C-alpha positions in Angstrom: 100.8 123.6 107.2 100.8 127.1 108.3 102.5 130.2 107.2 103.1 132.7 104.4 104.4 132.5 100.8 104.4 128.7 100.8 104.2 126.7 97.6 102.8 123.3 98.5 103.2 120.8 95.6 102.4 117.1 95.2 101.7 116.4 98.8 100.0 113.0 99.5 97.8 111.9 102.4 96.2 108.6 102.5 94.2 106.7 105.2 94.1 109.4 108.0 91.5 109.2 110.8 90.7 113.0 110.1 91.3 115.3 107.3 93.9 114.4 104.9 95.8 117.8 104.3 95.0 120.9 106.4 96.5 124.3 105.6 96.3 127.9 106.7 98.3 130.0 104.3 98.7 133.7 103.2 100.0 134.4 99.8 100.4 130.8 98.8 99.8 128.0 96.3 98.5 124.4 96.7 98.9 122.3 93.6 98.9 118.7 92.5 98.0 117.1 95.9 96.3 113.7 96.4 94.2 112.8 99.2 92.6 109.3 99.4 90.6 107.2 101.9 90.8 109.8 104.7 88.0 109.8 107.3 87.4 113.6 107.0 87.9 115.9 104.0 90.9 115.3 101.6 92.0 118.8 101.6 90.8 121.6 104.1 92.4 124.9 103.7 91.9 128.5 104.7 93.8 131.6 103.5 94.3 135.0 102.1 95.6 135.3 98.4 95.5 131.5 98.1 95.5 129.7 94.6 94.6 126.1 94.1 94.9 123.8 91.1 95.2 120.2 90.0 94.3 118.8 93.5 92.5 115.5 93.9 90.4 114.0 96.8 88.9 110.6 96.3 87.4 107.6 98.3 85.0 109.6 100.5 87.0 112.9 100.9 86.4 116.4 99.3 88.1 119.7 99.0 87.0 122.7 101.1 88.9 126.0 100.7 87.8 129.3 101.9 89.1 132.9 102.7 89.7 136.3 101.1 90.9 136.1 97.5 90.9 132.3 97.1 91.5 131.5 93.4 90.5 128.2 91.6 93.2 127.5 89.2 91.2 124.7 87.6 91.7 120.9 87.6 90.5 120.2 91.1 88.7 117.0 91.3 86.5 115.7 94.1 83.1 114.2 95.0 82.5 117.3 97.1 84.7 120.3 95.8 84.4 124.0 97.0 87.3 126.4 96.4 85.8 129.8 97.4 82.6 128.6 95.5 82.0 125.5 93.4 85.1 124.0 91.6 85.6 124.7 87.9 
């Protein structure tokens, strides 16, 4: 996914050869996604004014989100979880 002002909700990615979900967003929100059994990270995102909440990566995947004004809305669950800093 790529763009501005997107609200990504309840996306599911399972058993991909690379990362499950990838996004580069500006002024957006990613919530309620599930990524399982992906070879790479479950969710990899970069952005500006980006909010993440209630996302889950399991079975080897993790969450990695970085950028300016990235906010952790809470409820993100993964073995390896970084939304701007360590997940809450």
